C-alpha positions as CSV (number, residue, x, y, z in Angstrom):
1,M,47.4,8.4,37.9
2,D,48.4,8.9,34.4
3,L,47.0,9.0,31.5
4,F,48.0,6.2,30.1
5,G,47.3,3.7,33.1
6,Y,43.6,5.7,32.8
7,I,43.7,4.6,29.0
8,E,44.7,0.8,29.8
9,N,41.9,0.5,32.1
10,V,39.2,1.8,29.8
11,L,40.4,-1.0,27.6
12,N,40.7,-3.6,29.7
13,F,36.7,-2.8,30.7
14,F,35.8,-3.3,27.6
15,R,37.7,-6.5,27.1
16,L,34.8,-8.0,29.2
17,P,33.3,-11.2,28.4
18,V,29.3,-9.4,28.8
19,W,30.5,-6.4,26.1
20,R,31.0,-9.6,23.5
21,Y,28.5,-11.4,24.3
22,L,26.3,-8.4,24.0
23,I,27.2,-7.6,20.7
24,Y,27.4,-10.8,19.6
25,G,23.8,-10.4,20.4
26,I,23.4,-7.6,19.2
27,I,23.9,-9.1,15.7
28,F,21.8,-11.7,16.7
29,V,18.9,-9.5,16.7
30,L,20.3,-8.2,13.9
31,I,20.0,-11.2,11.8
32,I,16.9,-12.0,12.7
33,I,15.0,-8.7,11.6
34,W,17.0,-9.2,8.1
35,L,15.9,-12.2,7.7
36,S,12.5,-11.8,8.5
37,F,11.9,-8.1,6.3
38,V,12.5,-11.8,3.7
39,Y,9.5,-13.9,4.6
40,W,8.1,-11.0,5.1
41,T,8.9,-9.8,1.3
42,Y,8.2,-12.9,0.1
43,R,5.5,-13.5,1.9
44,D,4.1,-10.0,0.1
45,S,5.2,-10.4,-2.8
46,R,2.4,-13.7,-2.9
47,L,-0.2,-11.3,-2.0
48,R,0.0,-8.5,-4.9
49,S,1.4,-10.9,-8.1
50,N,0.5,-14.6,-9.1
51,S,4.5,-15.3,-10.3
52,A,5.6,-17.7,-7.4
53,I,9.1,-16.4,-9.1
54,A,8.7,-13.0,-9.1
55,S,8.5,-13.7,-5.0
56,V,11.8,-15.7,-4.2
57,F,13.1,-13.1,-6.5
58,W,11.2,-10.1,-4.8
59,A,13.4,-12.1,-1.4
60,L,16.5,-12.9,-2.3
61,V,16.4,-9.2,-3.8
62,V,17.0,-8.4,0.3
63,L,18.1,-11.2,1.0
64,V,21.5,-10.0,-0.9
65,L,20.5,-5.9,-0.4
66,N,19.4,-6.4,2.6
67,F,18.0,-2.5,3.6
68,L,18.7,-1.4,0.0
69,G,16.8,-4.4,-1.4
70,L,13.8,-3.5,1.4
71,I,13.5,-0.3,-0.6
72,I,13.5,-1.4,-4.2
73,Y,10.8,-3.5,-3.1
74,L,8.4,-1.0,-1.4
75,I,9.0,1.5,-4.4
76,L,8.3,-1.7,-7.0
77,R,5.8,-3.0,-5.9
78,P,2.6,-3.7,-7.1
79,P,-0.3,-1.0,-5.8
80,E,-3.0,-3.8,-4.9
81,Y,-3.6,-7.2,-3.7
82,I,-4.4,-9.8,-6.1
83,E,-8.0,-10.4,-3.4
84,D,-8.4,-6.4,-3.4
85,I,-8.7,-6.2,-7.2
86,K,-10.4,-9.8,-7.0
87,E,-13.4,-8.2,-4.6
88,R,-13.0,-4.9,-7.3
89,D,-13.6,-7.0,-11.1
90,L,-16.5,-8.3,-9.1
91,E,-18.2,-5.5,-7.3
92,I,-18.0,-4.4,-11.1
93,E,-19.4,-7.4,-12.1
94,R,-22.1,-7.3,-9.9
95,M,-22.8,-3.6,-10.4
96,Q,-23.4,-4.0,-13.7
97,L,-25.6,-6.9,-13.5
98,L,-28.4,-5.6,-12.3
99,M,-27.5,-2.6,-14.3
100,D,-28.9,-5.3,-17.4
101,A,-31.1,-6.5,-15.5
102,N,-32.5,-2.9,-14.4
103,I,-32.5,-3.4,-10.5
104,S,-32.1,-0.5,-9.3
105,V,-31.2,-0.6,-5.8
106,C,-32.7,1.1,-2.0
107,P,-30.2,4.1,-1.7
108,S,-31.3,3.7,1.7
109,C,-30.6,0.1,3.3
110,G,-29.2,-0.8,0.2
111,K,-31.7,-3.7,-0.9
112,R,-32.4,-4.6,-4.1
113,V,-35.8,-2.3,-5.4
114,M,-37.9,-2.6,-9.2
115,P,-37.3,0.8,-10.5
116,D,-40.6,2.0,-11.2
117,F,-41.1,1.5,-7.5
118,I,-42.1,4.7,-5.3
119,I,-41.2,3.5,-1.6
120,C,-38.6,1.1,-0.7
121,P,-40.8,-1.5,0.8
122,Y,-37.7,-2.4,3.4
123,C,-37.6,0.5,4.6
124,R,-39.6,3.6,3.2
125,K,-37.5,5.7,1.5
126,K,-38.5,7.6,-0.9
127,L,-37.2,6.9,-4.6
128,K,-39.0,8.5,-6.9
129,N,-42.7,11.3,-7.0
130,K,-44.9,10.3,-8.9
131,C,-46.4,12.5,-11.7
132,I,-48.6,14.6,-11.1
133,S,-51.1,14.4,-14.4
134,C,-50.0,11.2,-15.7
135,G,-48.6,9.1,-12.0
136,K,-46.1,7.7,-13.6
137,P,-42.9,7.3,-11.3
138,L,-40.1,9.8,-12.7
139,D,-36.9,10.7,-10.4
140,L,-37.0,12.2,-7.2
141,N,-35.1,15.8,-9.6
142,W,-36.6,15.4,-12.7
143,K,-39.3,18.8,-12.9
144,V,-41.2,18.1,-16.2
145,C,-42.6,14.2,-16.3
146,P,-41.2,13.0,-19.4
147,Y,-44.2,10.8,-20.7
148,C,-47.4,13.4,-21.0
149,G,-45.2,17.0,-20.6
150,T,-46.8,18.4,-17.5
151,V,-44.5,20.7,-16.0
152,Q,-44.4,19.1,-12.5
């Protein structure tokens, strides 16, 4: 068998319809992955910004630029979800209200306690010390009573 006959047999093997369908299948899978990236970019952008126009813009960037557009979006997208920002703001507001209302929270169980409580009534954790002279509540790390000046 000569070299040209061998090359012709190999080429005839790759001209079989199964190879054409395999290539069509690979192209189909790549198109599905590409469109799923477009959809994921749109959905992620909607979760990270309030602007519908920005979400459509980023989806179009990924649609046109393909994987390069996805990489650009991943670099430039907002770092936080809108829900996380709202939750953080609510937590800050809650802590501010607690500080303004002069209400403390037990470090052990997290329940509300009054600022002058010596022991948490829920979990029995020691919150403050009593002054040995005047009996007022003192923080655990205070060395001197600010009310009467007694060294603890």
